[in-house]
N, C-alpha and C positions, 0 to 999 in steps of 0.2 A: 905247520905251515902258517905263515902270516896271513892276515886278511887281504893284503895286497896280492899275495900269491894266489889265494883262493879266487879273488876277483879276476886275475889274469887267466886262471884255468877256465873259469866260466866264460870269459871273453873269447878264449881260443876255441872252446867247444862251439860257442855260438857262431863264430866266424867260419869254423870248419863246416858246420851244418849248412850255413848260408852258401858257402862255396860249393858244397856237395850238391845242393839243390840247383845252384846255377850251372854246374857241370852237367847235371842230368837234363836240365832244360836246353843247354847248348847241344847235347847229344841228340835230343829229340828234334831240335831245329835242323841239325845237320842231316838227320835221317829224312825229315820232311823235304828238305832241299834236294836230297838225292832222289827221292821218289818223284818229286816234281820234274827233275831233269830226265828221269827214266820215262815218265809219261810223255814229256815233250819230244824226247828222242824217238819213242815208238810211234807217236803221231807223225813226226817228220819222215820216218822210214816208210810208213804206210803211204804218205803222200808221194814219196820218191818212187816207190814201186808202181803206184798208179800212174805217175808221170812217165815212167818208162814205157808203160803200155800205150799211153796216148801219143808219146813221141814216135813210137813204131808206126802208128797209123799215119802220123804227119810225114814221116820219112817216106812211106809208100806213095803218099800224095805228091810229095816233092819230086820223087823219081818220075812219076807219070808226067808231071808238069815240065820238067827239064827235058825229057825225051821228046816231047812234042815241039819244044822250042829249039831243039838242036844243041842245047847246052850239054856239058859233060856230066854224067851221073857220078863220076868219081868225086867231084867237088861236094855233091850232096852227101855222099857216103862219108867223106872226111868230116864234114860238119856234124853229121849225126853221131859219128863215133867219138868226136871230141866232147860233145854234150853228154853222151852216154858215159864216158869215162869220168867226167866231173860228178855225175850223179852216183856212179858206183863208188868213187873215192869217198864221197860223203857218207854213203851207206857203210863203208868199212870203218870210217871214223866214228860214226855213231855206235857201231857194234863194239869198237874198242873202249868206248866210254862206259859201257855197262859193266862196272866193276863189281856189282853185287852178284853177277852171274858167276857160275863156276867156269873154269877154263874149258871144260868139255862143251858146254853150251855155246860159248863164244866161238870156239873152233868150228862147231857144227854150222853156225850161221855164217861164219866167214867162208867155209867151203861152199855153202849154198850160194853165196854172193859170187864167188869165183866161177862156179858152174853156170850161174845165170849170165855172168859177163861173157863167158865163152860161147854160150848158146846165142846170145844177142849178136855177138860179132859174126858168128857163122851165118845166122839168119840174114843179117844186114848185107853180108858179102854175097850170099846167094841171090838175094833180091836185086842187088845192084848188078850182079852178073847177068841175070835174065834181061834186065833193061838194056844193058850194054850190047847184048847179042841181037836185039831187035834191029831191023833195017832202019837206017837213018831217015828221019822225016816221016816215018810211018807211026801213026798214033797207036796206042794200045787198044786192043779189042776187049779188054776187061779180063782176059784170062790170066794175065800176069798178077794183078792185085789179088784176085781170088786165090790163086795158087800160093802167093806169099802169105796171105792171111791164114790159109789153111796150115802152112808150115809153121807160122807163128803160134797158132793155137795148139799145134802138136808138140813143138819143141820148147817154146818159151813160156806160153801161158801157164802150164802146170807149175813151172818154177815160180812165176810171179804169184800164183794163187797160194802155193805153199809158203812163200815168204809173207804174204798177207796174213795167213793163218798163224804163222809164228808170232807176228806182231799182235794179233788178237789174243793169243795165249799170254803174251807178255802183259797186255793190258788187263786181262783177267787176273793174272798173278799179282799185278800191281794193286788191283782193287781188293784182292784178298789180304795182301799185306797191309794195305792202307786201313782196312776195317780192323784188322788185328792191332795195328799200331794205335788207332783211335781208342779201342777198348783198353789197351795197356796204358795209354796216356791218361784216360779218365780214371783208371784204377790208381795209377801213381799220383795223380793230382789229389786224390783223397788220402792215400796211405802215406805218401812221402812227407807231407806236412805234419801228419799225426805222429809218424815215427820220429821226425825231427823234434817235434814238441815234447814227446815222451822222453827222448834222450836229454833234451835241455832241462826239462823238469827234474829228471832223475839226478843229473849233475848238480842242479841248483839246490835240490833238497839234500843231497849228500853234503853240500857245503853249508847250507843255511841251517839245517837242523842241529848239527853240533854247535854252530855259532849261537843259535837260540838257546840251546841247553847251557852252554857256557855263560851266556848273559844272564839266564835265570839263576844259575848258581852264584854268579857274582852279585846279583841284586839281593838274593836271599842272604848271602854272607854279609853284604854291606848292611842289610837291615838288622841282622843279629848283632853286628858290631855297634850299630846305632842304638840298639836296645841295651847296650852295656855288656854284652857277652864278648869281652875283649880277648878271652882265651881261644875263641874260634879262629881257625886258620883256613884261609882260602887256598884251594889247590894251585900248585905252581908247576904242574907236570908237563904242560904243553909249551910250545915255543911260538907264541903269537902275542898280539897286543893285549889280549885278555889276561895272559899270564903276567905281563908287565904291569897291568892295572891291578891284578890280584896281589902282586908283590908289593905294590905301593900301599894297598889297603892293609896288608899284613904289617908292613913297617909302621903305618899310622896307628894301627891297633896296638902294636908293641909300645910305641911312644905314649899313646893314651893310657896304656896300662901302667907305665911307669909314673905318669903324671897323676893317675888316679890313686896309686899307692901313696904318693907323696901327699896328695890332698886328704886322703883318709887319715894318714898319720897326723897331718896338721889339724884336722878336725878333732881327732882324739886328744891331742895336746890342748886344744881349746877347751874341750870338755874337762880335761884334767885340771886346767887352771880354774875353770868355773866351779869345780867342786873342791878347790883347795881349802876353802874356809871350813867346809864340812869335814874334810879329812883331818885338818888340824884339830878340830874339836874332838873328833873321834879318837885321835891318837893321844890327845892331852889327858883325857880321863883315865885310860888304863895306865899311862905313864905315871900319873900322880900316885895311883895305887901301888904300882911297882916300886916307885922311889920310897914312899912312906913305909911300906912293908919291909923293904930291904934295910932302911935306916933303923927300924925297930929291931930287926934280927941282928944287925951289926952292933947296936948298943947292948943287946943282951949278951952277945957272945964276947964282948970286950971285958966282961967281968971274969978275971982269971980264977982258976981253981974253984969254980962255982958249980955246984950240982943243981940241976933243975928238977923241980917237982913235976909230977905227972901233968898238972894243969898248965904249967909253964911250957912243957914240951909240946902239949897239944896246941897251945897258942902259937908257938914258933912254927909248927907244921902248917897251921892254918894260914899264917902270914906268908910262908913259902908258896902254898897253894894259890893264894890270891895273886902273888907276884908272878907266878907262872902263867895264870890265866890272863893277867894283864899283858904279859909279854906275847902270849899267843894271839891275843886280840890285835896287838900292834903288828904282829907277823901277817895275819890275815889281811889287814888293811893294806899293808905294803904289797902283798900279793895282788890284791885287787887293782892297786895303782899300777903295778908292773904290767898286768894284763891289759889295762886300758892304754898305757903309754907305749907298749912295745910295737915295733914295726910289724905289720901284718904279714902273715904267711899266706900261701895260696892253697893250702891243703883244705879239702872239704870232706865231709863224712856225716854220719848220723849225729844230730845235735838235739839235746833235750831242752825244749823251750822253758820248762819250769826251772831247770837248773840255771840257765842263763839269766832268767828274770830274778832269781834269788840273789845272784851276785850283783845285778844291776840295782836292785832295790837298796842294797847297802850303800852304793855310790850315790844314789839320788835321795837318800834319807834327809840330808840337810835342806835340799830344795823343797821337799814335801812337808817338812816338819810343821811349819807355821801356815801352810796353805791348804793341804788336802790329805785325805787318807788314800793309801794305795791299796786297791782291791785287785786280787789276782784270782782268776778262774781259768787255770791252764792245765788242770789235771785231766788225765784220760785221753790225751791226743797222742798219736804216734810221733816218733822223732822225725825231724825234718832233715833234708839234705842241705848242708851249708857249712859255715865256719863260725864257731862259737864266738870268737873275738869280734868278728865283723858284725854278727847279729847283736852282740852285747852293745856295740857302739850305736847301732840303729835304735835299739830299745831305750838306751840311756838318753839319746837325743830326744826321742818322742816323749818319754816320761817327763824329762826336765822341761821341755817346751810346754807340755800340758800343765805342769805345776806353775810355770811362770805366767801362764794365761789366766791364773786364778789369783785374785787379790789376797794378800796375807791377812790373818786375823780370825778366820773362822774355819779351821780344818774339819770340824765335825760336820759341817753342812756341804762340804765339797769333796770330790773324790777324783782320782785318776784310776780308771778301771782298765785292766788288761784281761781280755778273754781270748781263749783259743778254741777252735772248733774244726772238725773235719768237714770242709766245704765241698769236697769231691773225693772220689776213691783214692786219688793220688795227690791231693792238695790239702794243706792246712792253712787256715786263715786266722791271723792274730789281729784282734781289734784293740787299738789303744785310744780310749776316749777320755775326755775331761769335761768338767762342768764350768769351763772358763768363759771368757768373753766372746769366743768364736772368731771367725775370720770374715772380713767384709767380702761380698761377692766380687768386687773389682780386683781383689788380691788373690782370690782362690785359685785362679789359673796360673798365677805367677810364683806361687810359694816354692815350687821346685826349681825355679830358675836360679843359677849360681849368682851369689852376691845380692840377691833380693832379700831385704829384711825391713820390717816395720819397727824394729827396736831402735832406741836412741843410739847415736854415734858412740862407739866404744863399748856397747853392750852386746853386739852381735855382728858376725861377718857375713851372714847370708849364705853360708856354705853348708850348714848342718843338714837341711832337708835335701839339698842337691846331692850331697854325699850319700845320704840314706837311700835315695832313689837309685843312685848308681850301684850301691852295694846290693840292693834287693834284685835289680835287673841282672847283675852279673851272676847271681845265684839262681837265675832262671825263674824269678818270681815277679810279682807286680806290687806296686804301692799306689794306693788311691786315697782320696780325702773327701770327707763330707763335713760341712760346717754350717751352723745357723748362728748368726750374730746374737749374742746375749744368752745362748743356751749351751754352747760348747762345740767341740770338734771331735771327729772320729777318724783315725787313720786305719786303713785296712791293708794288712800285709798278707799276701798269699804266696806261700812257699811250697816247693815240691816235697813230697814225703820221701824219706830215705828209701832206696830200692829194697833193702832187706825188710823194712817195715811194711812197704806196700805189698811184698810177696807173702808176708806172714798172714795166716788165716785170722779173721777177727775173733776175738775172745776176750 
């Protein structure tokens, strides 16, 4: 999944959690509104039931008043019944609005209201009938209201009291539900944000931890490539921007590897040209011996039908032996040149430092001859893991640079010393030091920079030490330098021990 996709997933989860919390808050708000309406409805019902009781007393008073004045009691009865029907209709409406109740509870209250409505009508009709039967113009003696009040208390009052008790039970139930809702809301106010935060953190960590791991792998791989380990390959198994970046690093490393190979070959060819005079001198001496001995043999064999004495036969054999030795010497020199000039391979394995230095000493002998002695102390160290050709190139560069740092004319007092030691259980350090002029402090930090050189134009390219550093780093080692102007310079090469050598017990 791409980074954009991961961010979208995180965004969707965050929006979903916020939406869920919003829905929960909306539900609690709706429940609170419902409970408020329930409480207001119960309060209004209590008021209506109380008003029915008060209106009954007012109705009796009005009946007495109209009877004494000669007005018709039917009009008072009609007004009372209309007002009573409005109140009863409102009670039915409030009962229907109690949606949280079960159907059985609503039906019970509705039946109670209908019974109350019936009893109120009968009571009002009986009260009006008594007043209507009284003689016209005769005031009531008080027996009628007392009788009507008694009938009201017997038939209607119990129903009103039961209705008020129902509303009281509703309010108690409302209080219980409200307390429970408050406790639930307090609990959810704590747990819901925590749960949402945990879910969001889990999703974020699920997305960010792999991204962090990929980034660390990418940085570690880039650092290894930066140190010269161009054979290292970053993983390209995922389908995201990191894989695209890793693919770009791998392509860059491959191109750098090709450029490095060309640069190393170029440096070897420079070293080959620099040692051409020495090689010409080395080849010329054995060739002279070969030619003179072959000429002598050719002259002796030109005498036809001649028998050779024992001494002459030994002289001829000795001449042939010297010619063969000279030819072998030329062969070995050609092999050394071929090793130095050939394109580098990538194979690595156990390498004997002493053997590599023996071959390099032959190549550097011309540079050392008039300047310094070459001292080698490399016996007794385990073989290192590397490539003989590439290490030979490094040693040749360092030894020749050390020789060129020494003025010619006094080889007995100067030396280029190569020592090898086991600096760690799995590391061998090779020190190449000279007694030359040293390196100024201002140049010491730049000597490994490509194309940096203090030699006159035409005598150096500034690539030798940069190539040496690249070779050593690609083999998993390090190359450092110490120098004191006027006293000499020491290069420290630390290389890994070959795995077979490191696993072998010391002895």
